C-alpha positions in Angstrom: 26.0 -32.3 -32.9 25.1 -28.6 -33.7 26.3 -25.2 -32.5 24.7 -22.0 -31.5 26.5 -18.8 -32.4 26.1 -16.3 -29.5 27.0 -12.6 -30.1 27.0 -10.2 -27.1 27.6 -6.5 -26.8 29.0 -5.3 -23.5 29.3 -1.7 -22.5 32.4 -1.2 -20.4 34.0 2.1 -19.7 31.6 3.6 -22.3 33.2 1.4 -24.9 31.2 -1.3 -26.8 32.9 -4.7 -26.8 31.6 -7.3 -29.2 32.1 -10.9 -28.4 31.2 -14.0 -30.3 30.9 -17.4 -28.6 30.0 -20.8 -30.0 27.9 -23.0 -27.7 28.0 -26.7 -28.7 24.7 -28.6 -28.1 23.6 -32.1 -29.0 20.0 -31.0 -29.5 17.6 -28.2 -28.7 16.7 -30.1 -25.5 20.4 -30.3 -24.6 20.7 -26.6 -25.1 18.0 -26.0 -22.5 20.1 -27.8 -20.0 23.1 -25.7 -20.9 21.0 -22.6 -20.4 20.0 -23.6 -16.9 23.7 -24.2 -16.1 24.6 -20.8 -17.4 22.0 -19.1 -15.2 23.2 -21.2 -12.2 26.6 -19.4 -12.2 28.7 -20.9 -15.1 30.7 -18.0 -16.5 31.5 -17.9 -20.2 35.1 -16.7 -21.0 38.5 -17.0 -19.3 39.7 -15.2 -16.3 41.3 -11.8 -16.6 39.6 -10.5 -19.7 36.0 -10.2 -20.9 35.2 -13.5 -22.7 38.8 -14.7 -22.8 40.9 -14.3 -25.9 39.8 -12.1 -28.8 38.5 -9.1 -26.7 40.2 -5.9 -25.8 43.1 -7.0 -23.5 43.0 -3.8 -21.6 39.5 -4.4 -20.3 39.7 -6.4 -17.1 37.0 -8.9 -16.1 34.4 -8.1 -13.4 31.5 -10.1 -11.9 29.0 -7.9 -13.7 30.6 -8.2 -17.2 31.0 -11.9 -16.7 27.4 -12.3 -15.6 26.3 -10.2 -18.6 28.2 -12.5 -21.0 26.8 -15.6 -19.5 23.2 -14.3 -19.4 23.4 -13.1 -23.0 24.8 -16.4 -24.1 22.0 -18.3 -22.3 19.3 -16.2 -23.8 20.6 -16.6 -27.3 20.8 -20.3 -26.8 17.2 -20.3 -25.5 16.1 -18.4 -28.6 17.8 -21.0 -30.8 16.3 -23.9 -28.8 12.8 -22.4 -29.2 13.2 -22.1 -33.0 11.2 -23.7 -35.8 12.7 -27.1 -35.2 11.5 -27.3 -31.6 8.6 -29.7 -30.7 5.5 -28.5 -29.0 6.7 -30.0 -25.7 10.0 -28.1 -26.0 8.2 -24.9 -26.8 6.1 -25.3 -23.7 9.2 -26.0 -21.7 10.8 -22.9 -23.1 7.8 -20.8 -22.2 7.8 -21.9 -18.6 11.6 -21.4 -18.5 11.1 -17.8 -19.7 8.6 -17.2 -16.8 11.1 -18.7 -14.3 13.9 -16.5 -15.6 11.6 -13.4 -15.4 10.7 -14.2 -11.8 14.4 -14.7 -10.9 15.4 -11.4 -12.5 12.5 -9.6 -10.7 13.7 -11.0 -7.4 17.2 -9.8 -8.2 16.0 -6.3 -9.1 13.8 -6.0 -6.0 16.8 -7.0 -3.8 19.0 -4.4 -5.5 16.4 -1.7 -5.1 16.2 -2.5 -1.4 20.0 -2.4 -1.0 20.3 0.9 -2.8 17.4 2.4 -0.7 18.9 1.2 2.5 22.3 2.7 1.6 20.8 6.0 0.8 22.1 5.9 -2.8 18.9 7.4 -4.2 18.8 10.2 -1.7 22.4 11.1 -2.4 21.5 11.6 -6.0 18.7 14.0 -5.2 15.7 11.7 -5.1 13.3 11.9 -2.2 11.8 8.6 -2.9 13.1 5.5 -4.7 10.1 5.2 -7.1 11.1 8.4 -8.9 14.8 7.3 -9.0 14.0 3.8 -10.4 11.6 5.3 -13.0 14.2 7.8 -14.2 17.0 5.3 -14.2 15.2 2.5 -16.2 12.8 4.6 -18.2 9.8 3.0 -16.6 6.3 4.5 -15.9 5.9 5.3 -12.2 3.5 2.4 -11.6 6.1 -0.1 -12.9 8.8 1.4 -10.6 6.4 1.6 -7.7 5.5 -2.1 -8.1 9.1 -3.1 -7.5 9.7 -0.5 -4.7 6.7 -1.8 -2.8 8.0 -5.4 -3.2 11.4 -4.2 -1.9 9.7 -2.7 1.1 7.6 -5.8 1.9 9.6 -8.9 1.1 13.2 -7.9 1.8 15.0 -8.0 5.1 15.3 -4.6 6.9 17.9 -3.0 9.1 16.8 -1.3 12.3 18.2 2.0 13.6 20.5 0.0 15.9 21.9 -1.9 12.9 20.0 -5.1 13.7 18.7 -7.1 10.8 14.9 -7.3 10.9 12.7 -9.8 9.0 10.6 -8.8 6.0 7.3 -7.2 6.7 5.6 -10.1 4.8 7.8 -13.1 5.6 5.6 -15.8 4.2 5.2 -13.9 0.9 9.0 -13.3 0.9 9.6 -17.0 1.2 7.4 -18.0 -1.8 8.7 -15.1 -3.9 12.3 -16.0 -3.2 11.5 -19.6 -4.2 10.0 -18.5 -7.5 6.6 -19.9 -6.7 4.9 -16.5 -7.2 5.5 -13.5 -9.4 5.9 -9.8 -8.8 2.2 -9.1 -9.4 1.3 -11.6 -6.6 3.5 -9.7 -4.2 1.9 -6.4 -5.2 -1.6 -7.8 -4.8 -0.9 -9.1 -1.3 0.7 -5.8 -0.2 -2.3 -3.9 -1.5 -4.8 -6.1 0.3 -3.0 -5.9 3.6 -2.6 -2.1 3.3 -6.4 -1.6 3.2 -8.3 0.1 6.0 -10.0 -3.2 6.9 -6.6 -5.0 7.2 -5.3 -2.1 9.3 -8.0 -2.8 11.9 -6.8 -6.4 12.4 -4.6 -7.4 15.4 -1.0 -8.1 14.6 -1.5 -11.9 15.0 -4.5 -12.0 12.8 -2.8 -9.8 10.2 0.2 -12.2 10.2 -2.2 -15.2 9.7 -3.9 -13.5 6.8 -0.5 -12.7 5.2 0.5 -16.4 5.5 -2.9 -17.5 4.0 -2.5 -15.2 1.1 1.0 -16.3 0.4 -0.1 -19.9 0.3 -3.0 -19.1 -2.1 -0.7 -17.0 -4.3 1.0 -20.2 -5.4 -2.2 -21.4 -7.1 -4.2 -18.2 -7.8 -3.7 -15.6 -10.5 -3.2 -12.0 -9.2 -6.8 -11.2 -10.0 -8.2 -14.3 -8.2 -5.9 -13.5 -5.3 -7.2 -10.0 -5.0 -10.8 -11.1 -4.8 -10.0 -13.8 -2.3 -7.9 -11.5 -0.2 -10.6 -8.9 -0.1 -13.2 -11.4 1.1 -10.8 -12.8 3.6 -10.0 -9.5 5.2 -13.7 -8.6 5.4 -14.4 -11.8 7.2 -11.6 -11.3 9.7 -12.6 -7.6 10.3 -15.6 -8.6 12.3 -16.1 -5.3 14.1 -15.9 -3.3 10.9 -15.1 0.5 10.9 -15.8 2.4 14.1 -19.2 4.2 14.1 -19.2 7.8 13.2 -20.4 9.6 16.4 -20.4 13.0 14.9 -23.8 14.7 14.7 -25.3 14.9 11.2 -24.7 18.2 9.5 -27.8 20.4 9.3 -28.7 21.3 5.7 -31.4 23.7 4.7 -32.8 23.1 1.2 -35.3 24.9 -0.8 -37.2 23.1 -3.5 -40.0 24.3 -5.8 -43.2 22.4 -5.4 -45.9 22.0 -8.1 -48.0 25.1 -9.0 -45.4 27.5 -7.8 -45.5 26.5 -4.0 -42.3 26.9 -2.0 -41.3 24.0 0.3 -38.8 24.6 3.0 -36.8 22.0 4.9 -35.5 24.5 7.4 -38.2 24.0 10.0 -40.6 26.7 8.9 -44.1 25.9 7.6 -44.2 26.6 3.8 -46.9 28.6 2.1 -48.9 27.2 -0.8 -51.4 28.9 -3.1 -55.1 28.9 -2.1 -57.1 27.4 -5.0 -60.4 29.2 -4.2 -59.4 32.8 -3.6 -56.0 32.7 -5.4 -54.4 34.0 -2.2 -51.9 32.4 0.0 -52.6 30.5 3.2 -50.4 28.5 5.5 -50.0 24.9 4.7 -51.5 22.3 7.1 -49.1 21.0 9.7 
């Protein structure tokens, strides 16, 4: 039997609260199971105060502080389980577990962004678009914030003007994203492919079929492979291609200097060229 010491720092009412918790585990593998339970909703600490006894008794518990305590404890336990004493198999399991946690956190963040945008919280704080708000709030580059905003727009349920809940714009992608089968970059890739000009020319039913096909391939393809596959798929489905440009070609007059000083005109007039015998100038042959 061994123990993992977990120390967390919670900011509550602008006051840092330090909490130390001991998580008892039989082995590193056992700790991985405990981590999974923590992320499944087990809250560390007693009710009424943060972390139970030993903390500031004036700070009341809340779902967010309890979740923060449980998450910090789980991550510290995962770090200990993936320490020098872990076997190769345990390290591989820890790596896949990290990816699963990342995807779950991304799904949560995307859902929160969608809720805040739907409530108008960003607009109330002076932001015209959610990308700028998320970038400023979290210190991200715009492309990172935009990636999550696009996902929120495409894989989260919407609310119509009449208050009716509408399905996600990309329902098949939303399903595999919620299940943790694909990551945030897969969602971004599918959204980009289906926002192309070629995809915009597809009928609604064909577009929906392409979205379902891409969502299925996303579970086995990397984002780069999915992008290449999706581009080819849309090109095949877009049988008619872009509409022909029926505008008359623009008339352009160009002057270029020919050899030996002759002047050639593309404006419809016959150019003049030097006459070799007399040195004079004669009209060029038609």
